[in-house]
C-alpha positions as CSV (number, residue, x, y, z in Angstrom):
1,M,19.4,-55.6,36.8
2,A,19.2,-59.4,36.9
3,A,19.6,-61.2,33.6
4,D,16.2,-62.7,34.0
5,D,14.4,-59.4,34.6
6,K,13.4,-56.3,32.6
7,H,12.2,-53.4,34.7
8,I,8.8,-52.1,33.5
9,I,7.8,-49.0,35.3
10,Y,4.4,-47.3,35.7
11,Q,4.6,-43.6,36.5
12,L,1.6,-42.1,38.3
13,L,0.8,-39.0,40.4
14,P,-1.4,-40.1,43.3
15,R,-2.9,-36.6,43.2
16,L,-4.3,-37.5,39.8
17,F,-4.6,-41.3,39.8
18,G,-7.6,-41.8,42.1
19,N,-9.4,-38.5,41.5
20,S,-12.9,-39.3,40.1
21,N,-14.0,-35.6,40.2
22,T,-14.8,-34.5,36.6
23,R,-15.4,-30.8,37.3
24,N,-12.0,-29.6,36.1
25,K,-12.5,-25.9,36.9
26,Y,-9.7,-23.6,35.7
27,Y,-7.4,-23.0,38.8
28,G,-9.9,-25.0,40.9
29,S,-9.2,-25.7,44.5
30,I,-8.8,-29.1,46.1
31,E,-12.5,-28.9,47.2
32,E,-13.7,-27.9,43.7
33,N,-11.6,-30.2,41.5
34,G,-10.8,-33.1,43.9
35,C,-7.6,-34.9,44.6
36,G,-6.5,-38.6,44.6
37,K,-5.3,-40.2,47.8
38,F,-2.7,-42.8,48.8
39,N,-5.6,-45.1,49.8
40,D,-7.1,-44.9,46.2
41,I,-4.1,-47.0,45.1
42,N,-5.6,-50.1,46.7
43,D,-5.1,-53.8,46.1
44,K,-7.4,-53.8,43.1
45,A,-5.3,-51.0,41.5
46,L,-2.0,-52.7,42.3
47,Q,-3.3,-56.1,40.9
48,E,-4.2,-54.3,37.7
49,F,-0.7,-52.9,37.4
50,K,0.7,-56.3,37.9
51,K,-1.6,-57.8,35.3
52,M,-0.3,-55.2,32.8
53,G,3.3,-56.5,33.3
54,F,4.6,-53.7,35.6
55,T,7.5,-54.5,38.0
56,H,7.8,-51.0,39.5
57,V,5.5,-48.1,40.3
58,W,7.0,-44.6,40.3
59,Y,4.8,-42.6,42.8
60,T,5.4,-39.1,41.6
61,G,4.9,-36.1,43.9
62,I,5.0,-38.0,47.2
63,I,7.2,-35.7,49.2
64,E,5.7,-32.6,50.7
65,H,5.9,-29.6,48.4
66,A,4.9,-26.0,48.4
67,T,1.1,-25.5,47.8
68,M,-1.6,-22.8,48.0
69,T,-3.7,-25.1,50.1
70,D,-3.5,-24.2,53.8
71,Y,-2.6,-27.0,56.2
72,S,-1.4,-24.9,59.1
73,A,-4.1,-26.5,61.3
74,F,-2.0,-29.7,61.0
75,G,1.3,-28.0,62.0
76,I,2.5,-27.5,58.4
77,S,3.9,-24.0,57.7
78,P,1.8,-22.2,55.0
79,H,3.4,-21.3,51.8
80,D,3.4,-17.9,50.1
81,P,1.4,-18.3,46.9
82,D,3.6,-15.7,45.2
83,V,6.3,-18.4,45.0
84,V,4.0,-21.4,44.2
85,K,3.1,-22.6,40.7
86,G,-0.5,-23.8,40.5
87,R,-3.1,-24.2,43.3
88,A,-1.7,-27.7,44.1
89,G,2.0,-26.7,43.6
90,S,4.8,-28.3,41.8
91,P,6.0,-31.7,43.1
92,Y,9.5,-30.5,42.2
93,A,9.4,-27.6,44.7
94,V,9.9,-29.8,47.8
95,S,9.1,-28.0,51.1
96,D,9.9,-30.7,53.6
97,Y,12.0,-33.7,52.7
98,Y,10.9,-35.6,55.8
99,D,7.2,-35.5,55.2
100,V,4.6,-36.5,52.5
101,D,2.1,-34.4,50.7
102,P,-0.9,-33.8,53.0
103,D,-3.2,-33.6,49.9
104,L,-2.7,-37.3,49.5
105,A,-4.0,-38.4,52.9
106,V,-7.5,-39.2,54.0
107,D,-6.4,-38.5,57.6
108,V,-3.8,-35.7,57.3
109,S,-2.5,-36.3,60.8
110,N,-1.7,-39.9,59.7
111,R,-0.3,-39.0,56.2
112,M,3.0,-40.8,56.7
113,G,1.2,-43.9,58.0
114,E,-1.0,-43.9,54.9
115,F,2.1,-43.7,52.6
116,E,3.9,-46.4,54.5
117,A,0.8,-48.6,54.1
118,L,0.9,-47.9,50.3
119,V,4.5,-49.1,50.2
120,K,3.6,-52.3,52.1
121,R,0.6,-52.8,49.8
122,S,2.7,-52.4,46.7
123,H,5.3,-54.9,48.0
124,D,2.6,-57.4,49.0
125,N,1.3,-57.2,45.4
126,G,4.8,-57.9,44.0
127,L,5.6,-54.4,42.9
128,K,8.6,-52.3,43.8
129,V,8.4,-48.6,44.7
130,I,10.2,-45.7,43.2
131,I,9.9,-42.1,44.5
132,D,11.5,-38.8,43.5
133,L,14.6,-37.2,44.7
134,V,14.9,-33.5,43.7
135,P,18.6,-32.8,44.5
136,N,19.3,-29.6,42.7
137,H,16.7,-27.3,44.3
138,V,14.0,-27.0,47.0
139,A,11.0,-24.8,47.4
140,R,11.7,-21.1,48.1
141,S,9.7,-21.6,51.3
142,Y,11.5,-24.8,52.4
143,H,11.1,-25.6,56.1
144,S,11.0,-29.0,57.6
145,D,8.4,-29.5,60.3
146,K,9.1,-33.3,60.5
147,K,12.8,-33.6,60.4
148,P,14.5,-35.9,62.9
149,E,15.9,-34.3,66.0
150,N,19.5,-34.7,64.8
151,V,18.9,-33.1,61.4
152,R,19.9,-29.5,60.7
153,D,17.6,-27.8,58.2
154,F,18.8,-26.5,54.9
155,G,20.4,-23.1,55.3
156,V,20.1,-22.6,59.1
157,D,23.9,-22.5,59.4
158,D,24.6,-20.5,56.3
159,D,26.6,-17.3,56.2
160,S,24.2,-15.3,53.9
161,T,26.7,-12.4,53.7
162,K,28.7,-14.6,51.2
163,A,27.5,-15.2,47.7
164,F,29.2,-18.5,47.9
165,S,30.8,-20.6,50.6
166,P,31.4,-24.4,50.4
167,L,29.9,-24.5,54.0
168,N,26.6,-22.9,52.8
169,D,23.6,-24.9,51.6
170,F,22.4,-22.1,49.3
171,Y,23.8,-19.4,47.1
172,Y,23.0,-15.7,47.9
173,T,22.9,-12.3,46.3
174,P,24.1,-10.2,49.4
175,G,22.5,-6.8,49.7
176,Q,19.6,-7.6,47.4
177,A,16.1,-8.8,48.4
178,F,14.2,-11.3,46.3
179,V,11.8,-9.9,43.7
180,V,8.7,-11.8,42.7
181,P,8.5,-11.9,38.9
182,K,6.2,-9.3,37.4
183,G,3.0,-10.6,35.7
184,Y,2.5,-13.6,38.0
185,N,-1.1,-14.0,39.2
186,P,-0.9,-16.9,41.6
187,G,-4.0,-19.1,41.7
188,G,-5.8,-17.0,39.1
189,D,-8.3,-14.1,39.6
190,E,-10.6,-16.0,41.9
191,F,-7.9,-17.0,44.4
192,S,-7.3,-14.7,47.3
193,S,-5.0,-15.0,50.3
194,P,-3.5,-12.5,52.8
195,L,-0.1,-13.7,51.5
196,K,-1.0,-13.0,47.8
197,D,0.6,-9.5,47.6
198,G,3.4,-9.8,45.1
199,Q,6.0,-9.9,47.8
200,F,8.1,-12.7,49.3
201,D,10.3,-12.0,52.3
202,E,13.8,-13.2,51.3
203,N,16.7,-11.0,52.0
204,P,19.3,-11.6,50.8
205,A,17.8,-13.4,47.9
206,K,18.9,-16.9,47.2
207,A,19.9,-18.2,43.7
208,T,17.0,-19.7,41.7
209,G,16.9,-23.4,40.9
210,N,17.7,-23.2,37.2
211,D,21.1,-21.6,37.9
212,R,19.9,-18.0,38.0
213,F,22.2,-16.2,40.3
214,T,20.1,-13.0,40.6
215,A,17.6,-11.5,43.0
216,A,15.0,-11.0,40.3
217,P,14.4,-14.2,38.2
218,S,11.9,-14.1,35.4
219,I,8.5,-15.7,35.3
220,N,10.0,-18.2,32.9
221,D,12.6,-19.3,35.5
222,W,12.1,-21.9,38.2
223,F,11.5,-18.9,40.5
224,E,9.6,-21.0,43.0
225,T,12.8,-22.9,43.9
226,V,16.2,-22.2,45.3
227,K,19.5,-23.8,44.1
228,L,21.3,-26.1,46.4
229,N,25.1,-25.8,46.9
230,Y,27.2,-28.9,46.4
231,G,30.5,-27.0,46.7
232,I,30.7,-25.5,43.2
233,D,31.3,-21.8,42.8
234,Y,29.4,-21.0,39.6
235,L,30.6,-17.4,39.6
236,D,34.2,-18.4,39.7
237,N,34.6,-20.7,36.6
238,R,32.7,-23.5,38.4
239,K,35.6,-24.1,40.8
240,N,34.8,-27.0,43.1
241,Y,35.3,-27.4,46.8
242,F,34.7,-31.1,47.5
243,D,37.4,-31.6,50.2
244,P,36.2,-31.5,52.9
245,I,32.8,-32.8,51.9
246,P,30.3,-29.9,51.9
247,P,27.6,-30.1,54.6
248,L,24.8,-30.5,52.0
249,W,26.2,-33.9,50.8
250,N,25.5,-35.5,54.2
251,K,22.1,-33.8,54.4
252,I,21.0,-35.4,51.1
253,Y,22.5,-38.7,52.1
254,D,20.4,-38.6,55.3
255,I,17.3,-37.9,53.3
256,L,17.9,-40.8,51.0
257,H,18.7,-43.1,53.9
258,F,15.5,-42.0,55.7
259,W,13.3,-43.0,52.7
260,S,15.4,-46.2,52.0
261,E,14.7,-47.4,55.5
262,K,11.0,-47.1,54.7
263,G,11.4,-49.7,52.1
264,I,11.7,-47.5,49.0
265,D,13.3,-49.6,46.2
266,G,14.5,-46.8,44.0
267,F,14.9,-43.1,43.3
268,R,14.2,-41.2,40.2
269,C,16.6,-38.3,40.5
270,D,15.6,-35.0,39.0
271,M,18.0,-33.0,36.7
272,V,21.1,-35.0,37.7
273,E,23.4,-33.1,35.4
274,M,22.9,-30.0,37.6
275,V,24.5,-31.8,40.5
276,P,28.3,-32.8,40.3
277,V,29.2,-36.3,39.3
278,A,31.5,-36.5,42.4
279,F,28.4,-36.2,44.7
280,W,26.6,-39.1,42.9
281,T,29.7,-41.3,43.1
282,W,29.9,-40.7,46.8
283,V,26.2,-40.9,47.8
284,I,25.2,-43.9,45.6
285,T,28.2,-45.9,46.7
286,K,27.5,-45.1,50.3
287,L,23.8,-45.9,50.2
288,K,24.3,-49.1,48.3
289,A,26.7,-50.4,51.0
290,T,23.6,-50.6,53.2
291,F,20.8,-51.0,50.6
292,P,22.5,-52.9,47.8
293,D,19.3,-53.5,45.8
294,L,18.4,-49.8,45.5
295,I,18.1,-48.5,41.9
296,F,18.9,-45.0,40.8
297,I,17.4,-43.5,37.7
298,G,18.8,-40.1,36.5
299,E,16.9,-37.5,34.4
300,A,19.6,-36.6,32.0
301,Y,19.8,-34.8,28.6
302,D,23.5,-34.3,27.8
303,V,24.4,-37.4,25.8
304,G,28.0,-36.5,26.0
305,K,28.0,-37.1,29.7
306,Y,25.9,-40.3,29.8
307,R,28.9,-42.6,30.4
308,E,30.3,-40.3,33.1
309,Y,27.1,-40.5,35.1
310,I,26.7,-44.2,34.6
311,F,30.2,-45.4,35.1
312,D,31.6,-42.7,37.5
313,G,28.3,-41.5,39.0
314,K,27.1,-45.0,39.5
315,F,23.6,-44.5,38.1
316,D,21.8,-47.7,37.2
317,Y,19.8,-46.0,34.4
318,L,19.5,-42.6,32.7
319,Y,16.7,-41.2,30.6
320,D,17.0,-41.7,26.9
321,K,15.1,-38.6,26.0
322,V,17.7,-37.0,23.7
323,G,18.0,-40.1,21.6
324,L,15.4,-42.8,21.1
325,Y,12.5,-40.7,22.4
326,D,13.3,-37.8,20.1
327,A,13.8,-40.1,17.1
328,I,10.5,-41.9,17.7
329,R,8.6,-38.7,18.4
330,K,9.6,-37.4,15.0
331,L,8.4,-40.6,13.3
332,T,5.1,-40.7,15.2
333,Y,4.4,-37.0,14.5
334,S,5.1,-37.9,10.9
335,Q,7.7,-35.1,10.6
336,W,8.8,-34.7,7.0
337,D,12.5,-35.4,7.6
338,A,12.0,-38.3,10.1
339,T,13.4,-41.7,9.1
340,T,14.1,-44.9,11.0
341,W,17.8,-44.4,10.3
342,D,17.5,-41.9,13.2
343,I,16.9,-45.0,15.5
344,N,20.0,-46.6,14.1
345,Q,22.0,-43.5,15.0
346,V,20.9,-43.9,18.7
347,W,22.1,-47.4,19.4
348,N,25.0,-47.2,17.0
349,N,26.4,-43.9,18.5
350,D,25.2,-42.2,21.6
351,A,23.9,-45.4,23.3
352,K,26.6,-47.7,22.1
353,G,27.8,-49.9,25.0
354,I,25.3,-48.4,27.4
355,D,22.0,-49.3,25.9
356,N,21.1,-51.5,28.9
357,H,21.5,-48.5,31.1
358,L,19.0,-46.4,29.3
359,L,15.4,-45.9,30.4
360,R,13.1,-45.7,27.4
361,F,9.6,-44.1,27.3
362,M,7.2,-42.3,25.0
363,E,5.5,-40.3,27.8
364,N,6.3,-38.9,31.2
365,H,5.0,-35.9,33.2
366,D,7.3,-33.5,31.4
367,E,6.4,-34.6,27.8
368,Q,3.3,-34.2,25.7
369,R,0.8,-37.0,25.5
370,V,1.1,-39.3,22.5
371,A,-2.6,-38.9,21.8
372,S,-2.4,-35.1,21.8
373,R,-2.5,-33.0,18.6
374,Y,1.1,-32.0,19.3
375,F,2.4,-35.6,19.1
376,G,0.5,-38.5,17.5
377,D,-3.1,-37.2,17.3
378,H,-4.3,-40.6,18.6
379,G,-3.2,-43.2,21.1
380,W,-3.1,-45.8,18.4
381,N,-0.4,-43.8,16.5
382,G,1.9,-44.6,19.4
383,V,1.9,-48.4,18.6
384,P,5.0,-48.7,16.4
385,G,7.0,-46.4,18.6
386,M,6.0,-48.2,21.7
387,I,6.9,-51.6,20.2
388,V,10.4,-50.3,19.5
389,T,10.7,-48.4,22.8
390,A,9.8,-51.6,24.7
391,T,11.8,-54.2,22.8
392,L,14.9,-52.5,21.3
393,N,17.1,-53.5,24.2
394,T,17.3,-55.1,27.7
395,G,17.0,-51.8,29.6
396,P,13.8,-50.6,31.4
397,V,10.7,-49.2,29.8
398,M,8.3,-46.7,31.3
399,I,4.6,-45.9,30.8
400,Y,2.9,-42.8,32.1
401,M,-0.6,-43.1,33.7
402,G,-3.3,-42.7,31.1
403,Q,-1.0,-43.4,28.1
404,E,-2.4,-46.9,27.9
405,V,-6.0,-45.5,27.2
406,G,-5.0,-42.6,24.9
407,E,-5.1,-39.7,27.4
408,Q,-4.9,-36.5,25.4
409,G,-3.8,-34.0,28.0
410,G,-6.2,-31.3,26.8
411,G,-7.5,-28.2,28.5
412,Y,-6.3,-25.2,30.4
413,E,-5.8,-26.5,33.9
414,G,-4.5,-23.4,35.7
415,F,-0.8,-22.8,35.8
416,S,-0.5,-25.4,33.0
417,N,-1.7,-24.3,29.5
418,D,-3.5,-26.3,26.9
419,D,-0.2,-27.8,25.7
420,G,-0.8,-31.5,25.4
421,R,0.6,-32.3,28.8
422,T,-1.3,-33.4,31.9
423,T,-0.7,-30.8,34.6
424,I,1.5,-31.5,37.6
425,F,0.7,-28.1,39.1
426,D,-3.1,-28.1,39.5
427,Y,-5.9,-30.1,41.0
428,W,-7.3,-32.0,38.1
429,G,-9.1,-35.0,36.9
430,V,-7.6,-36.9,34.0
431,P,-10.6,-37.5,31.6
432,D,-9.6,-40.7,29.7
433,H,-7.9,-42.2,32.7
434,Q,-11.1,-41.6,34.7
435,K,-13.0,-43.7,32.2
436,W,-10.9,-46.6,33.2
437,L,-11.0,-45.6,36.9
438,N,-14.8,-45.7,36.6
439,N,-15.5,-44.1,40.0
440,G,-13.1,-46.3,41.8
441,L,-14.1,-49.7,40.3
442,M,-11.0,-49.7,38.1
443,D,-12.6,-51.9,35.5
444,G,-12.5,-49.7,32.4
445,G,-16.3,-49.6,32.4
446,Q,-16.5,-46.2,30.8
447,L,-13.8,-46.8,28.1
448,S,-14.7,-46.9,24.4
449,E,-14.1,-50.2,22.6
450,G,-11.1,-48.6,20.9
451,Q,-9.6,-47.5,24.3
452,K,-10.1,-51.0,25.7
453,Q,-8.3,-52.5,22.7
454,L,-5.5,-50.0,23.1
455,R,-5.1,-50.9,26.7
456,D,-5.1,-54.6,25.7
457,F,-2.2,-53.8,23.3
458,Y,-0.2,-52.4,26.1
459,I,-1.0,-55.4,28.3
460,K,0.1,-57.8,25.6
461,L,3.3,-55.9,24.7
462,L,4.5,-55.4,28.3
463,N,3.8,-59.0,29.3
464,I,5.7,-60.1,26.2
465,C,8.6,-58.0,27.4
466,R,8.4,-59.7,30.8
467,Q,8.0,-63.3,29.5
468,N,10.4,-63.5,26.5
469,E,14.1,-64.1,27.1
470,A,14.9,-62.7,23.6
471,I,13.8,-59.3,24.9
472,I,14.9,-59.7,28.5
473,S,18.5,-60.7,27.8
474,G,18.8,-61.4,24.0
475,E,21.2,-60.0,21.5
476,F,20.3,-57.4,18.9
477,W,20.7,-57.7,15.1
478,E,19.8,-54.7,12.9
479,L,18.0,-55.7,9.6
480,M,17.7,-52.3,7.9
481,L,20.8,-52.7,5.7
482,A,19.7,-56.2,4.6
483,N,16.3,-54.9,3.5
484,D,16.7,-51.3,2.3
485,Q,16.5,-52.4,-1.4
486,Q,13.5,-54.7,-1.0
487,P,10.2,-53.8,-2.8
488,G,7.9,-52.0,-0.4
489,F,10.6,-51.0,1.9
490,D,10.9,-47.4,3.0
491,T,12.7,-45.4,5.8
492,R,9.6,-45.3,8.0
493,L,9.9,-49.0,8.6
494,Y,12.2,-50.4,11.2
495,L,13.3,-54.0,11.5
496,Y,15.5,-55.9,13.8
497,L,16.0,-59.3,15.5
498,R,16.3,-60.0,19.2
499,Y,17.6,-63.5,19.9
500,T,19.1,-66.0,22.3
501,D,20.1,-69.7,21.8
502,K,16.5,-70.7,22.6
503,Q,14.3,-67.9,21.1
504,R,14.2,-65.5,18.1
505,L,11.9,-62.5,17.8
506,L,11.7,-60.6,14.6
507,V,10.4,-57.0,15.3
508,I,9.0,-54.9,12.6
509,A,7.4,-51.4,13.1
510,N,5.6,-49.4,10.5
511,F,5.6,-45.7,11.1
512,N,3.7,-45.0,7.8
513,R,0.1,-43.8,8.0
514,D,-0.8,-46.5,5.4
515,E,-0.2,-50.2,5.2
516,R,3.0,-51.9,3.8
517,N,3.6,-55.3,2.2
518,I,7.2,-56.3,2.4
519,L,9.5,-59.3,2.0
520,V,11.9,-59.4,5.0
521,L,15.3,-60.9,4.2
522,L,17.6,-62.3,6.9
523,P,21.3,-61.9,5.8
524,A,23.3,-65.1,5.1
525,D,25.6,-64.7,8.1
526,L,22.6,-64.4,10.4
527,L,21.0,-67.5,8.9
528,Q,24.2,-69.3,9.4
529,L,24.6,-68.1,13.0
530,L,21.1,-69.3,13.9
531,N,21.4,-72.5,11.8
532,L,18.2,-71.6,9.8
533,S,17.2,-73.0,6.4
534,G,14.1,-74.3,4.6
535,S,10.5,-73.7,5.7
536,C,9.8,-71.8,8.9
537,Q,6.7,-71.1,11.0
538,F,6.2,-67.8,12.9
539,K,3.8,-66.8,15.6
540,E,2.8,-63.2,15.8
541,L,2.8,-62.6,19.6
542,L,0.5,-59.5,19.6
543,S,-2.3,-61.0,17.6
544,G,-1.7,-64.7,18.0
545,N,-1.8,-65.2,14.2
546,S,0.6,-67.6,12.4
547,L,2.8,-66.8,9.4
548,H,4.7,-69.2,7.2
549,T,7.6,-69.1,4.7
550,D,8.6,-72.1,2.5
551,D,12.2,-70.9,2.3
552,I,13.5,-68.5,4.9
553,A,16.5,-67.8,2.8
554,K,14.2,-66.3,0.2
555,G,12.5,-64.0,2.7
556,I,9.4,-63.7,4.9
557,P,6.3,-62.0,3.5
558,V,4.8,-59.6,6.0
559,K,1.7,-57.4,5.8
560,L,1.9,-54.3,8.1
561,T,-1.1,-52.2,9.2
562,P,-0.8,-48.4,9.2
563,M,1.1,-47.2,12.3
564,G,1.4,-50.8,13.5
565,G,3.9,-53.5,14.0
566,V,4.5,-57.2,14.6
567,L,6.5,-59.4,16.9
568,L,7.3,-62.7,15.1
569,E,8.5,-65.5,17.3
570,F,10.2,-68.4,15.5
């Protein structure tokens, strides 16, 4: 990442983004519940993203995946609903790596052309494009109808009599046929299909995506997917066979090269720790030799392996879920044992030396909505956490579609339960986002005043991150120790300074559900470093208000609203 840039990423599912249909029938079909299209993400939408401060858009669920909707009239092989989750299907059960989701096209026969136009439109509006790579598994019914002539499909050359071979693309259970998990009712009671019979013809059975080496995965497994084989024998102490390079490595490289040639600027890579580091080292190095500006973002959860995947695996960024996200979630939820010292533990331990490689967020498609009853109860309760998430370090920050208007993720959508998440499996309209969408006008015409103000907060915060060098490239100075004995201070306040030679930004977040009045002290060595003394004027960047202290050495009086925060420039 360039020293004068901070990546600010907007994640959206095109299936959900442009859908104005408000019916939201449980397990509804595409005709009943509607579906957003590539073309809905028009110049107006992209200009709105740009105004909010975004630099990148992560278009989630672009690549063709298994679905219960029949597109056989367009030459797309139908999928057995017994191994599909939800009427729309999981975007993480890819069924053809060389095609895009037909749901997202106005003209299905021109679906790739419509996606390519979206990429060009995004670039023309000054935004870079990220899509998914799902390297660990593919749909149980994977079959590429659109692969280039020189490409061999996954598994076509496998010896399925062997449970493992480094030459195979899949793992097998020889002599055993696949068994659909008991209790699964694909598509709900109203959905019928000749293929919905509780059977799926796979003999021998392949291993399931979440490392289940059995012919009979459970309904709680990723039973709709099959595990890809990078040359590790999981049944023999994870012994690896990387020399010669397994055939799968080149197949995944070819896929990444295919999409990179279409102008994709980055890949968000799913569950990277389930794929060997050696592969990432090889493939990222090889791709960047041709496409040096590509970025790779890894979904990772094992903090003990972060450095390995960054420095050896060559990832530009990794998720910071098991770290800052978890600490801020506890504080936002007002968990009894949550303190802001948990945030200190993140940057002072697990993230030490790699902070600029960590992608921070409060929402994504896997996590519960901030405004849901499971997290913050209200979108405004995400304000202090979002301030810290966006400004703690120079690394990228990500917002999930609807977060900026307090989307709650409520309702039983179909395969997804009423769990505070927005479904990725079902055809659905996203209610609070739809108020901003306003039947395609994208002017926020149906938002409440509170939602408009919340969106304005996000606009201000993200643009501050884009425009202020203290956040883009500045140093960090923790101020908790200097203030923990001050009147009014408690461990649900978090204070730090971001600074360069030209700019200083004092950041204070209040995770309390009531207001706080505090006197913020800057330690003597910091005052000396910054050559500060006497009276000082501050500008609060979020509100535009001014603040003054007669003697900065004696402290800065600050009033903090409940679940709020300030960014004081001086």
